[in-house]
C-alpha positions, 0 to 999 in steps of 0.5 A: 375159760381160754388155755393162756399157755396154748395161745402162746407162740410155740417158741415162747412156750418152748423157752427152756428154764435155766438149769442154773436157776434151779439150783440157785432157787434150790439154796439161795436162802442158805446162810452160809452160802458160798455162791460159785454158779453165776458168771460174774465176780464179786467187786462191785463196779468201781468208783470211776464208772459210777461217777461218770453216771452220776455226773451224767444224771447230775447234767440231766442226760436222761432223754432219748438219745442216739439209737446206735449209741452216742459218739463218745462211747462209739469212738471210745470202742474204736480206740479200745479195739485199736489199742487191743486188737490193732484194727483201726476200722472207725467208730462207724463198725460199732453199736451200743446195745442194752447188754451183751445179751441184746447184741447176740439177740440182734445178731441173730435177728440180722441173720437167721429167722424160722426155719433156719439153723445156727451151728455152734460148739457145745457145751455153751452159754444156755442164752444162745441157743435159746434165743435162736429157739425163740426166733424160730430158728434152730440151734445145731450143736457140735460137741466139743471133745473132752480130755484131761489135756483139754477140750478141742473143737474138730473143725471138720465136724463143725461144718459137716453139721452145716445144712442148706438151712444153716446161715451162721456160725457161732463161736464163743472163744474163750468159752463159757463154761469149758474154758476151751479157746480157739487159736489163730489157725483155728479161727483162720480155718473157720473163717476160710470155710465160712467164706467159702460157703457164704455163712456168717460168724457170730463171734462171741468175745466176752472173755477175750481178756481173761487169759491165764499166764499173763497173756494180753488177750485171747486170739480173735477173728479180728486177727485174721479177717478183713473189713467186710467179711461177714462177721459179727462180733458181740461183747460186753461191759459186764466182765472185764469192768464188773457192770453185769447189773448195768446191761451194756454191751455192743456189737460190731458189724460191717459199717454197711449194716448200720442202718439195719442194726439202728432199726432193730435197736430202735424196735427193741430198746430204742437205745441205751441210756446216756447216762450209762453210756457215760459210765462205759465211756469212763471204763474204757478210758480209765479202766485198764488197771482194773481190768488187769487186777481182774485178771490178775485175781482170776488167775489166783482164783484158777490156782487155788481151785485147780490145787484143790480139785487136782488133789482128788482122784475122783475129779476129771477137769481140763486147765482152762484156756481161758474165761474164769470157770473150771468145768469138772466132773466128779466120778460115780456122779453123773447126774450133775443137777442132783450133784449139784443140789447135793453139794449145795446141801451139804457143803454150802457151795453153789455150783452150776450143773453142766447139763444147763449148758446142753450137749456134752455138758452132762456129768460135769460141774461149773465153778466160777473162780472170779471170786476173792481169795477168801472165798475160794479158799473156803469153798475148796476146803469144803469141796475137798472134804466132801470129795474125801467122804 
């Protein structure tokens, strides 16, 4: 009999298992579970978004449609960026994808292949370096530096990791899992050096609206770039509009790439279902109040968690500058996988192990605070009691 696994591509065989799912599977059947391990809120998609999809289905919009996205959604994306980023670059820049993850995959396919490298700050969302590896390229991690005052990125160290095979820099800001956020000066410095070296930038701005303290949004490469800079922006409807299960995202790219991006979509999914795109149009057009409420709830959740963790002298963490996670370590518990399993077994609070997020994440745990006050208060009480033992 043939060895089925040995017959696969090495890149497919070596795609890593999720360190988060390992802990989820360990305790998913627990009845009193408070699951704070995945990156989503606890509010279902709002009714006005669901109704737009239902109405589209009722009209029979179930056929193949535009590979780049329906015109109404691409125009809505252009309007969204004009309102929030002050950029009137037209709808030809925006391409609808089957999730933010597919936007990342298309960006990688466009700029890096076998033997190439992409440099990125770590800890980071594990799906990105895994996507690089599956393509046959190499993800080169540059550790962020931790202190109680915040995580920081050394831009010189970032570019010191650039080699002759480097094709792109990937930057997720605000960052999952650390909450680090690049300021305008850092973005300008990265862009200037990337221009000088002819490198692409893949800018993951999924959490740009989740900034504590009433700020409208995070700084963006859109604030410092020109229309034809080598920047690919990836984003999703998942976080802002509670659409994680819908799998709709977008890629923003120089319009000259239009046919290339369309081809890559064609040869992967052949486009996003029209009724889902109609829902996304409603999200952009009618969803600003909902986004505001999402951010307010996250601010409230952060305050609850910060008070609980800050009350223990065993816990180390930095105030997140953006996104909706607290990334924290517990003195005396360096093995975060076993610690996450122990905490969920003994308290019912589900956390993600920091080692799942790569270099620099060892010894940390990630807690998602985009949840109800009720759940976060209960989780905080359980964690506080466990830490006091």
